[in-house]
C-alpha positions in Angstrom: 280.0 1.3 103.8 282.1 4.3 104.5 281.8 5.4 100.9 278.0 4.9 101.1 277.8 6.7 104.4 279.9 9.5 103.0 277.7 9.9 99.9 274.6 9.8 102.0 276.0 12.5 104.3 276.9 14.6 101.3 273.5 14.0 99.8 271.7 15.0 103.0 273.9 18.1 103.3 273.2 19.1 99.7 269.4 18.5 100.3 269.5 20.7 103.3 271.4 23.4 101.5 268.8 23.2 98.7 265.9 23.5 101.1 267.5 26.5 102.8 268.3 28.1 99.5 264.8 27.5 98.2 263.2 28.9 101.3 265.3 32.0 101.1 264.5 32.5 97.4 260.8 31.9 98.1 260.9 34.4 100.9 262.6 36.9 98.7 260.1 36.3 95.9 256.9 36.3 98.1 257.7 39.2 100.3 256.1 41.8 98.0 253.0 39.7 97.6 252.7 39.3 101.4 253.2 43.1 101.8 250.4 43.7 99.2 248.2 41.2 101.0 248.8 42.9 104.4 248.0 46.3 102.9 244.9 45.0 101.2 243.7 43.4 104.5 244.2 46.8 106.2 242.2 48.5 103.5 239.5 45.8 103.7 239.1 46.5 107.4 237.9 50.1 106.5 241.1 52.2 106.4 240.7 53.5 102.9 243.4 56.1 103.4 246.0 53.3 103.7 248.0 52.9 100.5 249.8 49.8 99.0 253.6 50.0 99.7 256.0 50.2 96.8 257.7 47.0 95.8 260.3 45.9 93.2 259.2 44.5 90.0 257.1 46.0 87.2 254.2 43.6 87.6 254.0 44.4 91.4 254.1 48.1 90.5 251.2 47.7 88.1 249.3 45.7 90.7 250.1 48.4 93.4 248.8 51.2 91.1 245.6 49.3 90.2 244.8 48.6 93.8 245.5 52.2 94.9 243.3 53.5 92.0 240.5 51.1 92.9 240.6 52.1 96.6 240.6 55.8 95.6 237.6 55.3 93.3 235.9 53.3 96.1 236.6 56.1 98.6 235.2 58.7 96.3 232.1 56.6 95.6 231.5 56.1 99.4 231.9 59.8 99.9 229.3 60.5 97.2 227.0 57.9 98.7 227.4 59.4 102.2 226.7 62.9 100.8 223.6 61.7 98.9 222.5 59.8 102.0 222.9 63.0 104.1 220.9 64.9 101.5 218.2 62.2 101.3 218.0 62.1 105.1 217.8 65.8 105.4 215.0 65.9 102.9 213.2 63.1 104.6 213.6 64.5 108.0 212.3 67.9 106.9 209.1 66.4 105.6 205.9 66.9 107.6 204.6 63.6 106.3 205.3 60.3 108.1 208.0 58.2 106.4 209.0 54.8 107.6 210.4 51.5 106.3 209.7 48.2 108.0 210.1 44.5 107.4 207.1 42.1 107.1 207.5 41.2 110.8 207.1 44.8 111.8 210.7 45.6 112.5 211.4 49.2 111.8 214.4 49.9 109.6 213.9 53.7 109.3 211.5 56.3 110.7 211.7 60.1 110.2 211.3 62.7 113.0 207.7 63.5 112.0 206.7 59.8 112.4 208.3 59.5 115.8 207.0 62.8 117.0 203.4 62.0 115.8 203.3 58.6 117.5 204.9 59.8 120.7 208.2 57.9 120.3 210.7 59.6 122.6 213.8 58.2 120.9 213.6 58.1 117.1 216.5 55.6 117.0 214.0 52.7 116.8 215.7 51.0 113.9 215.7 47.3 114.6 212.7 47.5 117.0 209.2 46.4 116.3 206.5 49.0 116.3 203.0 49.0 114.7 200.3 51.7 115.3 197.1 50.4 116.8 194.5 50.0 114.0 190.8 49.1 114.6 189.9 45.5 113.7 187.8 46.3 110.7 190.4 48.6 109.2 193.2 46.1 110.0 191.3 43.4 108.1 191.0 45.6 105.0 194.7 46.7 105.3 196.0 43.1 105.6 193.9 42.1 102.6 195.3 45.0 100.5 198.9 44.2 101.5 198.4 40.5 100.4 197.6 41.7 96.9 200.9 43.5 96.4 203.0 41.9 93.7 206.2 42.8 91.8 204.0 44.0 88.9 201.8 46.1 91.3 204.0 46.9 94.3 202.2 50.1 95.3 199.2 50.6 97.5 197.1 53.8 98.3 194.8 53.4 101.2 193.0 55.4 103.9 192.2 53.9 107.3 191.8 54.8 111.0 194.5 54.7 113.7 194.0 54.6 117.5 196.4 57.2 119.0 198.1 56.5 122.4 195.6 58.7 124.2 192.7 56.7 122.7 191.7 59.3 120.0 190.8 57.8 116.6 192.2 59.7 113.7 192.1 59.1 109.9 195.3 58.5 108.0 196.2 58.3 104.3 199.1 56.0 103.4 201.1 55.4 100.2 202.7 52.0 100.7 205.3 50.3 98.4 206.5 46.7 98.7 210.2 46.1 98.1 210.9 42.6 96.6 214.0 40.5 96.8 215.6 38.6 93.9 213.5 35.6 94.6 210.3 37.7 94.4 209.6 37.7 98.2 208.8 40.9 100.1 211.8 42.0 102.1 210.6 45.4 103.2 207.8 48.0 103.0 208.1 51.7 102.6 205.2 53.9 103.8 204.5 57.6 103.5 201.5 58.8 105.4 199.7 61.9 106.6 196.9 62.8 109.0 193.7 63.6 107.1 191.3 63.8 110.0 190.5 67.4 109.4 190.1 66.7 105.7 187.7 63.9 106.4 185.8 66.1 108.7 185.5 68.8 106.1 184.4 66.2 103.5 181.9 64.9 105.9 180.6 68.4 106.6 180.4 69.1 102.9 178.6 65.8 102.4 176.2 66.6 105.2 175.7 70.2 103.9 175.0 68.9 100.4 172.5 66.3 101.8 170.8 69.1 103.7 170.8 71.3 100.6 169.2 68.4 98.6 166.6 67.7 101.3 165.8 71.5 101.4 165.7 71.7 97.6 163.3 68.8 97.5 160.9 70.4 100.0 160.9 73.8 98.3 157.9 74.7 96.1 160.2 76.6 93.8 162.3 75.0 91.0 166.0 74.9 91.6 168.1 74.2 88.5 171.7 74.2 87.2 172.8 74.5 83.6 176.2 73.9 81.9 177.7 76.4 79.5 175.7 74.9 76.6 172.4 75.5 78.3 171.9 71.8 79.1 170.0 71.2 82.4 172.3 69.2 84.7 170.3 69.3 87.9 166.8 70.1 89.1 164.9 69.4 92.3 161.9 67.2 92.7 159.5 70.2 92.2 160.7 70.6 88.6 159.7 67.1 87.7 156.2 67.7 89.1 155.9 71.1 87.5 157.1 70.3 84.0 156.1 66.6 83.8 159.6 65.2 82.7 161.2 62.2 84.3 164.8 61.8 85.7 165.7 59.5 82.8 164.6 62.2 80.3 166.8 64.7 82.1 169.7 62.3 82.1 169.3 61.9 78.3 169.6 65.7 77.9 167.1 68.6 78.1 168.1 72.0 76.9 166.7 75.2 78.4 165.4 76.2 75.0 163.0 73.2 75.1 161.0 74.7 78.1 160.8 78.3 76.9 158.2 79.4 74.3 159.8 80.3 71.0 158.7 84.0 71.2 160.8 84.5 74.4 163.9 82.4 73.7 166.0 85.4 72.4 165.8 87.4 75.6 166.3 84.2 77.6 169.5 83.5 75.7 170.7 87.0 76.3 170.2 86.7 80.0 171.9 83.2 79.9 174.9 84.7 78.2 175.1 87.6 80.7 175.1 85.0 83.5 178.0 83.2 81.9 179.8 86.5 81.9 179.5 86.8 85.6 176.3 88.9 86.0 173.2 88.1 88.2 169.8 88.2 86.6 166.9 88.9 89.0 163.2 88.7 88.1 163.3 87.7 84.4 159.8 86.6 83.5 159.2 83.9 80.9 156.3 81.9 79.5 157.4 78.2 79.6 156.1 74.9 78.2 155.4 71.7 80.1 155.9 68.3 78.5 152.2 68.0 77.7 152.3 71.4 75.8 150.5 73.5 78.4 152.2 76.8 79.5 153.1 78.5 82.7 154.5 81.8 83.7 157.7 81.9 85.8 160.1 84.3 87.2 163.8 83.3 87.0 166.6 84.4 89.4 170.0 83.2 88.1 173.7 83.6 88.9 176.9 82.1 87.6 178.5 79.0 88.9 182.2 79.8 89.6 184.8 77.1 90.1 188.5 77.9 90.2 187.8 81.5 89.2 186.0 80.3 86.0 182.3 80.3 85.1 181.3 76.7 84.5 177.5 77.2 84.3 174.4 78.9 85.7 172.4 78.2 88.8 169.0 79.6 89.5 165.5 79.5 91.0 162.3 79.4 89.1 159.1 80.7 90.7 155.7 79.7 89.2 153.6 82.8 89.1 150.8 81.5 86.8 148.2 81.7 89.5 149.6 85.0 90.6 149.3 86.4 87.1 145.7 85.1 87.0 145.0 86.8 90.3 146.6 90.1 88.9 144.3 89.9 85.9 141.3 89.3 88.1 142.3 92.2 90.3 142.8 94.5 87.4 139.4 93.6 86.0 137.9 94.0 89.4 139.6 97.4 89.8 138.3 98.5 86.4 134.8 97.4 87.5 135.3 99.1 90.9 136.3 102.3 89.3 133.2 102.2 87.2 131.1 101.5 90.3 132.8 104.2 92.3 132.2 106.7 89.5 128.5 105.7 89.5 128.3 105.8 93.2 130.0 109.2 93.2 127.4 110.6 90.8 124.7 109.1 92.9 126.3 110.6 96.0 126.6 114.0 94.4 123.0 113.9 93.4 122.0 112.7 96.9 124.0 115.5 98.5 122.4 118.0 96.2 119.0 116.7 97.1 119.9 116.7 100.8 121.0 120.3 100.6 117.7 121.1 99.0 115.8 119.1 101.6 117.8 120.8 104.4 117.1 124.2 103.0 113.4 123.4 102.7 113.3 122.0 106.2 115.1 124.9 107.6 112.8 127.4 105.8 109.6 125.5 106.7 110.7 125.2 110.4 111.8 128.9 110.7 108.5 130.3 109.6 106.4 128.9 112.5 109.2 129.7 114.9 109.3 133.3 113.8 105.5 133.4 114.3 105.7 131.9 117.8 108.5 134.3 118.7 106.8 137.3 117.2 103.4 136.7 118.9 105.2 136.0 122.2 107.1 139.3 121.9 103.9 141.2 121.2 102.2 139.7 124.3 105.2 140.7 126.4 105.5 144.2 125.0 101.8 145.2 124.8 100.1 143.2 127.5 102.8 142.6 130.0 101.1 144.9 132.5 97.9 142.9 132.6 99.5 139.4 132.4 100.3 137.5 135.5 104.0 137.2 136.4 103.9 133.4 135.9 102.5 133.9 132.3 105.2 136.4 131.5 107.8 133.9 132.7 106.2 131.3 130.4 106.3 133.7 127.5 110.0 134.5 128.0 110.7 130.8 128.2 108.8 130.3 124.9 110.9 133.0 123.3 114.1 131.5 124.7 113.3 128.0 123.4 112.3 129.4 119.9 115.6 131.1 119.7 117.4 127.9 120.8 115.4 126.1 118.2 116.7 128.5 115.6 120.3 127.8 116.7 119.6 124.0 116.5 118.3 124.5 112.9 121.5 126.4 112.0 123.6 123.7 113.7 121.7 121.0 111.7 122.4 122.8 108.4 126.1 123.1 109.4 126.2 119.4 110.4 124.8 118.4 107.0 127.7 120.3 105.3 130.4 119.1 107.7 131.8 116.4 105.3 132.5 119.1 102.8 134.1 121.6 105.2 137.7 121.6 106.5 138.2 120.3 110.1 137.8 123.2 112.6 139.5 122.6 115.9 138.8 124.6 119.0 138.9 124.1 122.8 135.7 123.4 124.7 135.1 123.3 128.5 133.4 120.0 129.5 132.2 121.6 132.8 130.2 124.3 131.1 128.7 121.8 128.7 127.6 119.7 131.6 126.0 122.7 133.3 124.2 123.7 130.1 122.9 120.2 129.7 121.6 120.2 133.3 119.9 123.6 132.8 117.9 122.1 129.9 116.3 119.7 132.4 115.7 122.2 135.3 111.9 122.1 134.8 112.0 118.3 135.1 114.0 118.7 138.3 111.4 120.9 140.0 110.0 119.4 143.1 112.7 116.7 143.3 115.7 116.6 145.5 118.7 116.5 143.2 122.3 117.2 144.1 124.6 117.8 141.1 128.3 118.1 141.6 130.4 119.2 138.6 134.2 119.1 139.1 136.7 121.1 137.1 137.7 119.2 134.1 140.5 119.9 131.6 139.7 121.5 128.3 139.2 119.3 125.2 
């Protein structure tokens, strides 16, 4: 029993010595590994500047160098990523366009300054918050339908829709959206780049309205408005052209060249003017004879100018005025003028003859009237000179009055002759006194006034 107890005691002591020795050896052997594990844990916590401590053993040295090299490469990679991120963020933040990323539930993961400033977000650090601009119901329905159609094969979407601003104003936006898919094919995020196109839409609307007004005005004009391409093909005409030339819109769509509507004799000058318009010149008042679809002709005046787009001449635009009736009227007027000139010449000859006969008649009348006047005046003068002593005073007065009137009659005859020649004499201007003319007129009626109570008042009047 003592021997057994002794051997058991020795065995227990040997076992304990072995355990202590094994623990010491294991501690000695695992200490570098524990050190490497502690250093690796420190690096894993984010301290990339921490290095693996040196340990004994070639294998541990190789492991130390590999881990330190890996950490250094990781550090350089992180620095490059941070630099690229800063550059990317700087580029994104400097953009005037609205850039944002958000999850399907509306949670914002990124938004640039332009986005926050435009939508009135005071703090642009809204990552992790939900924000969605207010969109009218009709536009929201269209937008949701478009988003549902995004697939990994077609992840991009280009759309325009309205947005209700915080102050209630409705503005138009243009967005370029892209869906980002996960490994399972589900959408994990959206990226949107947008811009405000309200002014652009307004300009487009104004242009559309202006074009509509131009089309309406062109339809109402009695003149033909046309456009040609560089080959001379008619690309546009107003409604008047169809009525004037008899072609249909389908025939114009199939292709009608300007040479088809100009008579062959005048095509060469028409092509010269067309070429000059393509060179940037304006042609005003070119006159052509043109053919309708049924073969009849008309006369038109064409005013044309080049169509310039992006500083290049792409065609010719012009106006055609139908002057067929005007040319007919001109011919009628020319014929009428010719006939009128003949008639005027005939009437002039008749007038010259009539004036000549009138002169002869006036001379004859003057001569025939003067002879009895001279006789009356002569016999009156003889009675006054030879028999004045035996004639009563009243008779003498009558004789003087007879002589005075015969002399006045002679003056009237001279005035009548001068009056007949007045249209062939230059205008003779001189001042007359209306007061004296009135008195002379009254004196002519003094015998009719005898025995009557007449009061005549003649004021001073300005000369004429």
